[in-house]
KOLFIRO-405002 format. One record per residue (C-alpha): residue number from 1; residue in one letter; x negated, y negated, z negated. Coordinates in nm, 2 decimals, always signed. Layout:
BEGIN
<n: NUM; res: A; px: X; py: Y; pz: Z>
...
END
This chain:
BEGIN
<n: 1; res: X; px: -11.65; py: -7.11; pz: -10.63>
<n: 2; res: X; px: -11.64; py: -7.18; pz: -10.26>
<n: 3; res: X; px: -11.49; py: -7.49; pz: -10.06>
<n: 4; res: X; px: -11.37; py: -7.46; pz: -9.70>
<n: 5; res: X; px: -11.62; py: -7.63; pz: -9.47>
<n: 6; res: X; px: -11.44; py: -7.90; pz: -9.35>
<n: 7; res: X; px: -11.61; py: -8.16; pz: -9.57>
<n: 8; res: X; px: -11.95; py: -8.02; pz: -9.46>
<n: 9; res: X; px: -11.87; py: -7.85; pz: -9.09>
<n: 10; res: X; px: -12.10; py: -7.56; pz: -9.05>
<n: 11; res: X; px: -12.12; py: -7.22; pz: -8.90>
<n: 12; res: X; px: -12.32; py: -6.90; pz: -8.83>
<n: 13; res: X; px: -12.47; py: -6.83; pz: -8.48>
<n: 14; res: X; px: -12.60; py: -6.54; pz: -8.33>
<n: 15; res: X; px: -12.75; py: -6.42; pz: -8.03>
<n: 16; res: X; px: -12.75; py: -6.08; pz: -7.90>
<n: 17; res: X; px: -13.09; py: -5.99; pz: -7.67>
<n: 18; res: X; px: -13.19; py: -5.66; pz: -7.60>
<n: 19; res: X; px: -13.13; py: -5.49; pz: -7.91>
<n: 20; res: X; px: -13.27; py: -5.82; pz: -8.11>
<n: 21; res: X; px: -13.01; py: -6.08; pz: -8.26>
<n: 22; res: X; px: -13.13; py: -6.41; pz: -8.32>
<n: 23; res: X; px: -12.95; py: -6.60; pz: -8.65>
<n: 24; res: X; px: -12.91; py: -6.91; pz: -8.75>
<n: 25; res: X; px: -12.68; py: -7.16; pz: -8.92>
<n: 26; res: X; px: -12.56; py: -7.53; pz: -8.79>
<n: 27; res: X; px: -12.42; py: -7.83; pz: -8.95>
<n: 28; res: X; px: -12.24; py: -8.12; pz: -8.78>
<n: 29; res: X; px: -12.21; py: -8.38; pz: -9.05>
<n: 30; res: X; px: -11.93; py: -8.61; pz: -9.01>
<n: 31; res: X; px: -12.16; py: -8.86; pz: -9.23>
<n: 32; res: X; px: -12.53; py: -8.82; pz: -9.38>
<n: 33; res: X; px: -12.53; py: -8.50; pz: -9.60>
<n: 34; res: X; px: -12.81; py: -8.33; pz: -9.81>
<n: 35; res: X; px: -12.79; py: -8.05; pz: -10.00>
<n: 36; res: X; px: -12.96; py: -7.65; pz: -10.02>
<n: 37; res: X; px: -12.88; py: -7.37; pz: -9.83>
<n: 38; res: X; px: -12.89; py: -6.98; pz: -9.88>
<n: 39; res: X; px: -12.88; py: -6.73; pz: -9.60>
<n: 40; res: X; px: -12.85; py: -6.35; pz: -9.69>
<n: 41; res: X; px: -12.88; py: -6.08; pz: -9.40>
<n: 42; res: X; px: -12.86; py: -5.70; pz: -9.47>
<n: 43; res: X; px: -12.93; py: -5.45; pz: -9.19>
<n: 44; res: X; px: -12.90; py: -5.08; pz: -9.23>
<n: 45; res: X; px: -12.94; py: -4.83; pz: -8.94>
<n: 46; res: X; px: -13.14; py: -4.52; pz: -8.89>
<n: 47; res: X; px: -13.48; py: -4.71; pz: -8.89>
<n: 48; res: X; px: -13.36; py: -4.80; pz: -9.29>
<n: 49; res: X; px: -13.27; py: -5.12; pz: -9.46>
<n: 50; res: X; px: -13.35; py: -5.46; pz: -9.48>
<n: 51; res: X; px: -13.26; py: -5.71; pz: -9.70>
<n: 52; res: X; px: -13.36; py: -6.05; pz: -9.61>
<n: 53; res: X; px: -13.28; py: -6.40; pz: -9.83>
<n: 54; res: X; px: -13.38; py: -6.74; pz: -9.72>
<n: 55; res: X; px: -13.33; py: -7.09; pz: -9.87>
<n: 56; res: X; px: -13.40; py: -7.42; pz: -9.86>
<n: 57; res: X; px: -13.30; py: -7.77; pz: -9.85>
<n: 58; res: X; px: -13.14; py: -7.97; pz: -9.53>
<n: 59; res: X; px: -13.06; py: -8.33; pz: -9.45>
<n: 60; res: X; px: -12.80; py: -8.37; pz: -9.18>
<n: 61; res: X; px: -12.73; py: -8.70; pz: -8.96>
<n: 62; res: X; px: -12.34; py: -8.79; pz: -8.86>
<n: 63; res: X; px: -12.26; py: -8.63; pz: -8.54>
<n: 64; res: X; px: -12.60; py: -8.42; pz: -8.47>
<n: 65; res: X; px: -12.65; py: -8.05; pz: -8.47>
<n: 66; res: X; px: -12.90; py: -7.97; pz: -8.79>
<n: 67; res: X; px: -13.01; py: -7.56; pz: -8.75>
<n: 68; res: X; px: -13.08; py: -7.39; pz: -9.06>
<n: 69; res: X; px: -13.24; py: -7.06; pz: -9.14>
<n: 70; res: X; px: -13.35; py: -6.90; pz: -8.88>
<n: 71; res: X; px: -13.40; py: -6.53; pz: -8.87>
<n: 72; res: X; px: -13.44; py: -6.22; pz: -8.61>
<n: 73; res: X; px: -13.34; py: -5.89; pz: -8.66>
<n: 74; res: X; px: -13.39; py: -5.58; pz: -8.49>
<n: 75; res: X; px: -13.09; py: -5.37; pz: -8.45>
<n: 76; res: X; px: -13.14; py: -5.03; pz: -8.32>
<n: 77; res: X; px: -12.83; py: -4.82; pz: -8.18>
<n: 78; res: X; px: -12.63; py: -4.71; pz: -8.47>
<n: 79; res: X; px: -12.73; py: -5.00; pz: -8.69>
<n: 80; res: X; px: -12.50; py: -5.29; pz: -8.84>
<n: 81; res: X; px: -12.61; py: -5.59; pz: -9.00>
<n: 82; res: X; px: -12.40; py: -5.83; pz: -9.21>
<n: 83; res: X; px: -12.50; py: -6.20; pz: -9.25>
<n: 84; res: X; px: -12.35; py: -6.51; pz: -9.46>
<n: 85; res: X; px: -12.48; py: -6.86; pz: -9.52>
<n: 86; res: X; px: -12.40; py: -7.10; pz: -9.80>
<n: 87; res: X; px: -12.44; py: -7.47; pz: -9.86>
<n: 88; res: X; px: -12.43; py: -7.65; pz: -10.15>
<n: 89; res: X; px: -12.39; py: -8.05; pz: -10.14>
<n: 90; res: X; px: -12.26; py: -8.30; pz: -10.35>
<n: 91; res: X; px: -12.17; py: -8.06; pz: -10.62>
<n: 92; res: X; px: -11.97; py: -7.84; pz: -10.41>
<n: 93; res: X; px: -12.06; py: -7.48; pz: -10.23>
<n: 94; res: X; px: -11.93; py: -7.42; pz: -9.87>
<n: 95; res: X; px: -11.94; py: -7.08; pz: -9.72>
<n: 96; res: X; px: -12.01; py: -7.11; pz: -9.31>
<n: 97; res: X; px: -11.81; py: -6.89; pz: -9.10>
<n: 98; res: X; px: -11.96; py: -6.70; pz: -8.79>
<n: 99; res: X; px: -11.92; py: -6.89; pz: -8.47>
<n: 100; res: X; px: -11.56; py: -6.89; pz: -8.34>
<n: 101; res: X; px: -11.42; py: -6.70; pz: -8.66>
<n: 102; res: X; px: -11.07; py: -6.81; pz: -8.80>
<n: 103; res: X; px: -10.96; py: -6.87; pz: -9.12>
END
């Protein structure tokens, strides 16, 4: 079960540049927090399908941005992608929303 992310503030960030999308996660903890992350990206388009998974551990200090899981995806015309980022910390799971996404 996923908890909303306020206990471990996080979001997914993306930057589009010349047909390429750079994706990463950001954690800004209000207290020291450590755990694991899982990132999943699926891209489909005329060039085929890419299914990317990334996982690792993290340790975030209070009030400092921590970047997690950088992935770069080529997105040709007609292609689409979906991305997810889940943190696990303190026995709970947190689903990180896209930057600027509202509940």
